[in-house]
C-alpha positions as CSV (number, residue, x, y, z in Angstrom):
1,M,71.3,99.6,121.2
2,L,71.4,103.1,122.5
3,K,68.1,103.0,124.4
4,A,67.6,106.7,125.1
5,S,67.8,107.7,121.5
6,D,66.6,104.4,120.0
7,L,69.6,103.8,117.7
8,R,71.1,100.5,116.8
9,L,74.7,99.8,116.1
10,V,76.4,96.7,114.6
11,L,80.2,96.3,114.9
12,A,82.1,93.6,113.0
13,T,85.8,92.8,113.4
14,T,86.8,90.8,110.3
15,G,90.6,90.8,110.0
16,A,91.0,87.1,110.4
17,L,88.3,86.1,108.0
18,S,89.5,88.7,105.5
19,R,93.0,87.2,105.6
20,Q,91.4,83.7,105.2
21,A,89.5,84.8,102.2
22,R,92.6,86.4,100.6
23,A,94.5,83.2,101.1
24,A,91.7,81.0,99.7
25,H,91.5,83.1,96.5
26,Q,95.2,84.0,96.4
27,S,94.1,87.6,95.8
28,M,96.4,90.6,95.1
29,P,96.2,93.6,97.4
30,A,93.4,95.6,95.8
31,S,91.2,92.6,95.1
32,A,91.8,91.4,98.7
33,A,91.0,94.7,100.2
34,L,87.7,95.1,98.3
35,L,86.7,91.5,99.0
36,S,87.4,92.3,102.7
37,Q,85.1,95.3,102.5
38,G,82.4,93.3,100.9
39,L,82.6,90.5,103.5
40,T,82.5,93.1,106.3
41,A,79.4,94.6,104.8
42,A,77.8,91.1,104.5
43,A,78.5,90.5,108.2
44,L,77.0,93.8,109.2
45,M,73.9,93.4,107.0
46,G,73.5,89.8,107.9
47,A,73.2,90.8,111.6
48,L,70.1,92.7,110.7
49,R,68.4,89.6,109.3
50,K,65.6,87.8,111.1
51,G,65.6,84.0,111.2
52,T,68.6,81.7,111.3
53,D,68.1,80.6,107.6
54,S,67.8,84.1,106.2
55,R,70.6,85.3,103.9
56,I,71.5,88.6,102.2
57,N,73.5,88.9,99.0
58,L,75.5,91.9,98.0
59,Q,76.7,92.3,94.4
60,L,78.9,95.0,92.9
61,E,79.3,95.2,89.1
62,C,81.7,97.7,87.5
63,D,83.7,98.3,84.3
64,G,87.0,98.7,86.1
65,P,89.7,96.0,86.3
66,L,88.0,94.4,89.4
67,R,84.9,93.8,87.3
68,G,82.8,93.1,90.4
69,L,82.3,91.1,93.5
70,F,79.7,88.9,95.1
71,V,79.3,88.3,98.9
72,D,76.6,87.0,101.1
73,G,76.0,86.6,104.8
74,D,73.5,85.3,107.3
75,A,72.2,86.0,110.8
76,N,74.6,83.5,112.2
77,G,77.8,85.3,111.3
78,V,78.7,83.1,108.3
79,V,80.0,85.0,105.3
80,R,81.5,84.0,101.9
81,G,82.3,85.7,98.7
82,Y,84.6,86.3,95.7
83,V,85.8,89.0,93.4
84,K,85.7,88.5,89.6
85,N,89.3,89.4,89.2
86,T,91.7,88.4,92.0
87,L,94.8,89.9,90.3
88,V,94.2,93.6,90.8
89,E,97.2,94.9,92.6
90,Y,97.0,98.7,92.5
91,V,95.3,100.1,95.6
92,G,95.4,103.8,94.6
93,T,96.2,106.7,96.9
94,E,94.2,107.9,99.9
95,G,91.4,110.4,99.2
96,K,88.1,110.7,97.5
97,Y,89.0,108.7,94.4
98,H,91.0,106.0,96.3
99,W,89.2,103.0,94.5
100,R,88.3,104.7,91.2
101,P,91.2,103.1,89.3
102,V,90.0,99.7,90.4
103,L,86.2,100.2,90.0
104,G,86.2,102.2,86.8
105,N,83.6,104.7,85.6
106,H,80.3,102.8,85.6
107,G,78.6,100.2,87.8
108,F,75.8,99.1,90.1
109,L,75.4,97.9,93.6
110,S,72.6,95.4,94.2
111,V,71.3,93.7,97.3
112,L,69.2,90.5,97.2
113,R,67.2,89.8,100.4
114,D,65.7,86.4,101.3
115,Q,62.2,87.3,102.4
116,G,61.5,83.7,103.4
117,G,59.1,81.2,101.9
118,G,61.0,81.2,98.6
119,E,60.5,84.9,98.1
120,Y,63.3,87.4,97.3
121,Y,63.6,91.1,97.0
122,R,66.2,92.8,94.9
123,S,67.1,96.4,94.7
124,S,70.0,98.3,93.1
125,V,71.6,101.7,92.9
126,E,74.1,103.0,90.4
127,L,77.6,103.6,91.6
128,E,78.1,107.3,92.3
129,H,81.1,107.5,94.6
130,F,83.0,104.5,93.3
131,D,83.7,103.6,96.9
132,L,82.0,100.5,98.3
133,V,81.4,102.1,101.8
134,A,80.1,105.4,100.5
135,D,77.9,103.8,97.8
136,L,76.5,101.2,100.3
137,E,75.7,104.0,102.7
138,R,73.9,105.8,99.8
139,Y,72.1,102.5,99.1
140,F,70.6,102.4,102.6
141,H,69.4,106.0,102.2
142,Q,68.0,105.6,98.7
143,S,66.8,102.1,98.3
144,D,66.0,101.0,101.9
145,Q,65.0,104.6,102.9
146,V,66.9,104.1,106.2
147,P,69.4,106.8,107.2
148,S,72.6,105.1,107.9
149,H,76.2,105.8,108.9
150,L,78.7,103.2,107.6
151,M,82.3,103.1,108.5
152,M,85.1,100.7,107.7
153,A,88.8,100.6,108.6
154,Q,91.5,98.4,107.2
155,L,94.8,99.0,109.1
156,P,98.1,97.2,108.7
157,G,99.4,95.2,111.6
158,V,101.8,92.4,112.5
159,V,100.3,88.9,111.9
160,D,102.4,85.8,112.5
161,G,105.5,88.0,112.7
162,Q,104.9,89.8,109.4
163,E,103.4,93.1,108.5
164,D,99.9,92.6,106.9
165,A,97.8,95.1,105.1
166,L,94.7,93.4,106.6
167,G,96.0,93.2,110.1
168,T,92.9,94.9,111.5
169,V,89.6,95.2,109.7
170,V,86.5,96.7,111.4
171,G,83.1,97.8,110.2
172,L,80.5,99.8,112.0
173,L,76.8,100.4,111.0
174,V,74.6,102.9,112.8
175,Q,70.9,103.2,112.1
176,P,67.9,104.8,113.8
177,L,64.9,102.6,114.6
178,P,61.5,103.9,113.3
179,N,61.1,106.1,116.4
180,G,64.8,106.9,116.7
181,D,66.1,110.3,117.6
182,R,67.3,111.7,114.2
183,D,69.2,114.6,115.8
184,A,71.1,112.2,118.1
185,F,71.7,109.9,115.1
186,K,73.2,112.8,113.0
187,A,75.4,114.0,115.9
188,L,76.6,110.5,116.7
189,G,77.5,109.8,113.1
190,T,79.5,113.1,112.9
191,R,81.4,112.2,116.0
192,L,82.0,108.6,115.1
193,K,83.3,109.3,111.6
194,A,85.8,111.8,113.1
195,Q,87.0,109.3,115.7
196,F,86.6,105.9,114.0
197,Q,90.1,105.3,112.6
198,T,91.9,106.5,115.7
199,A,89.7,104.4,118.0
200,V,90.2,101.3,115.9
201,Q,93.9,101.8,115.9
202,A,94.0,102.2,119.6
203,H,91.5,99.6,120.8
204,A,90.8,96.9,118.1
205,Q,93.3,94.5,119.6
206,D,91.4,94.7,122.9
207,G,88.3,93.0,121.5
208,A,85.1,94.1,119.8
209,L,83.3,95.0,123.0
210,T,86.1,97.2,124.3
211,L,86.3,98.9,120.9
212,L,82.6,99.5,120.8
213,R,82.5,101.0,124.3
214,S,85.4,103.3,123.4
215,L,83.5,104.5,120.4
216,V,80.1,104.8,122.2
217,P,80.8,105.4,125.9
218,E,77.2,106.4,126.6
219,A,75.7,104.8,129.8
220,D,72.6,103.6,127.9
221,L,74.5,101.4,125.5
222,E,73.2,97.9,125.8
223,V,74.9,95.0,124.0
224,M,72.0,92.7,122.7
225,S,74.1,89.9,121.3
226,R,77.7,88.8,120.4
227,Y,78.7,86.0,118.1
228,P,81.8,84.8,116.1
229,L,82.1,85.6,112.4
230,R,83.3,82.9,110.0
231,F,84.4,82.8,106.3
232,T,83.1,79.4,105.3
233,C,81.0,77.9,102.5
234,S,78.0,75.6,102.1
235,C,79.5,73.7,99.1
236,S,80.0,70.0,99.4
237,R,80.6,66.9,97.3
238,D,76.9,65.9,97.6
239,R,75.9,69.3,96.2
240,V,78.2,68.8,93.2
241,K,76.6,65.4,92.6
242,L,73.1,67.0,92.8
243,A,74.2,69.5,90.2
244,L,75.4,66.7,88.0
245,L,72.0,65.0,88.4
246,A,70.3,68.1,87.3
247,M,72.1,67.9,84.0
248,G,70.1,64.9,82.9
249,R,71.1,61.5,81.7
250,E,72.0,62.4,78.1
251,E,74.4,65.3,79.1
252,L,75.9,63.2,81.9
253,Q,76.6,60.3,79.5
254,D,78.2,62.8,77.1
255,L,80.4,64.2,79.9
256,L,81.5,60.7,80.9
257,A,82.4,59.8,77.3
258,K,84.3,63.0,76.6
259,E,86.0,63.8,80.0
260,G,85.9,60.5,81.9
261,Q,85.1,62.4,85.1
262,A,83.5,65.6,86.4
263,E,85.4,68.5,88.0
264,A,84.0,71.6,89.7
265,T,85.6,74.4,91.7
266,C,83.5,76.5,94.1
267,Q,83.7,80.2,93.3
268,F,83.2,81.2,97.0
269,C,85.9,79.1,98.7
270,T,87.9,77.7,95.7
271,T,87.4,74.1,96.9
272,R,87.9,71.7,93.9
273,Y,85.8,68.6,93.6
274,V,86.4,65.6,91.3
275,I,83.8,63.0,90.7
276,P,85.4,60.0,89.1
277,G,83.9,58.2,86.1
278,A,83.1,55.1,88.1
279,E,80.9,57.1,90.4
280,I,79.2,58.8,87.5
281,Q,78.6,55.4,85.9
282,Q,77.1,54.2,89.1
283,M,74.7,57.2,89.1
284,L,73.7,56.3,85.6
285,T,73.3,52.6,86.4
286,E,71.2,53.2,89.4
287,G,68.9,55.4,87.3
288,T,69.4,58.5,89.4
289,A,70.2,60.6,86.4
């Protein structure tokens, strides 16, 4: 928080989890970079959620070769996600239309918020910039009606002795609170966007707090909380079995007769589950399906 101007800032360093997600999905460079952006956005937006069980889902749909992505995050720093096409290699050239060859000419950005009590709120904007960061910033303005500055940096660096395109990944979100100083918000955004890449390059390896203080050296900056971010998933063998139970006895018997077992692969983390026929037969015998 910047207390004098009533502005809030969320900084996320996501290089390690972005590389973990890339490895899990075996993604090519463009797919990996955009999934990294999505996961970073989920971490930033998850930090704004209230309640430990509250989640936020971010979905991008497009007619380009990526076809879309889906990510979600919670208030505890847990993020997960996937892209529809992991094989997109071309990353474009720097500039206004950097991601246009990957995202195409038409698409939508949607956000689903868990309101608690089984209630959800979904809102969408049409892609205009064909850049996840720019279109998400526009989403905040248009759908949430909250002025926002959003910045992300993906910088190459040496990881385990090798040059890695996702060596450093950082995201920063700045928003005014209801009574926030809008002039200070505008001025801060202008300054941060001019300095962000340089500051990340210089200070990201020194830790998130050092980087934040280099970006915002104001004396009234108060760090309200810090916590680790993780790329992980809530899938489990038990959840797969519950999904099988939901199929009903007749379909489960048909599956057993035709396949002899059940297989499922989690879209979020690519974990593969195999439920052998004997276990399915036991479920049927016990009358749990």
